[in-house]
C-alpha positions in Angstrom: 1.0 3.0 -13.4 -1.7 1.5 -11.2 -2.5 -1.3 -13.6 1.2 -2.2 -14.0 1.8 -2.4 -10.3 -1.2 -4.7 -9.8 -0.2 -6.7 -12.9 3.3 -7.2 -11.6 2.0 -8.4 -8.2 -0.4 -10.8 -9.9 2.4 -12.2 -12.1 4.5 -12.8 -9.0 1.6 -14.8 -7.5 1.0 -16.7 -10.7 4.7 -17.7 -10.8 4.4 -19.0 -7.2 6.2 -16.1 -5.6 3.9 -14.5 -3.0 4.4 -10.7 -2.8 5.7 -9.5 0.5 5.8 -6.1 2.2 8.8 -5.1 0.2 7.0 -6.0 -3.1 4.0 -4.0 -2.0 6.1 -1.1 -0.8 7.7 -0.8 -4.2 4.3 -0.9 -5.9 2.9 1.6 -3.5 5.8 4.0 -4.1 4.6 4.2 -7.7 1.1 5.0 -6.8 1.5 8.2 -4.7 -0.2 10.2 -7.4 -3.2 7.8 -7.4 -4.9 7.8 -4.0 -7.7 5.3 -4.8 -5.2 2.8 -6.3 -2.8 3.2 -3.4 -5.7 2.7 -0.8 -7.0 -0.3 -2.8 -3.5 -1.9 -2.9 -3.2 -1.4 0.9 -6.5 -3.2 1.3 -5.4 -6.0 -1.1 -2.2 -6.4 0.9 -4.1 -6.8 4.2 -6.6 -9.2 2.5 -3.7 -11.4 1.5 -2.4 -11.4 5.0 0.6 -9.3 4.3 1.5 -6.9 7.2 2.1 -3.4 5.8 5.5 -1.9 6.7 6.2 1.7 7.7 7.3 2.3 4.2 4.0 1.0 2.8 2.1 3.3 5.1 4.3 6.3 4.2 3.6 5.8 0.5 -0.1 5.4 1.1 -0.1 8.5 3.3 1.8 10.5 0.5 -1.0 9.5 -1.9 -3.6 10.6 0.6 -1.8 13.9 1.0 -1.8 14.5 -2.7 -5.4 13.5 -3.0 -6.5 15.4 0.1 -8.0 12.2 1.6 -7.9 13.3 5.2 -10.2 10.6 6.6 -8.3 7.8 4.9 -5.0 9.3 6.1 -6.3 9.4 9.7 -7.4 5.7 9.4 -3.9 4.7 8.0 -2.2 6.5 10.8 -4.3 4.7 13.4 -3.6 1.4 11.8 0.2 2.1 11.8 0.0 3.1 15.4 -1.9 -0.1 16.3 0.9 -2.1 14.7 3.5 -0.2 16.7 5.0 1.5 13.6 6.7 4.9 13.8 6.2 7.0 10.7 
């Protein structure tokens, strides 16, 4: 549920617990059937200064694969490579 994932991350922030890569990874794992939501969450993660993990990229790439988002998948792969992550 895209709204539920975002809501949970916001509730964490509101409670003074900043979501980390593990939190985002869990949220992204639930968004593999919703490519736009997964890509938006990856951007939100970066905007908050959280470095995506290999697991985050894997979930976002799975969403891209399901949504046939080739250009976005290529961009994500390049970003992961630039971070030195092996997927």
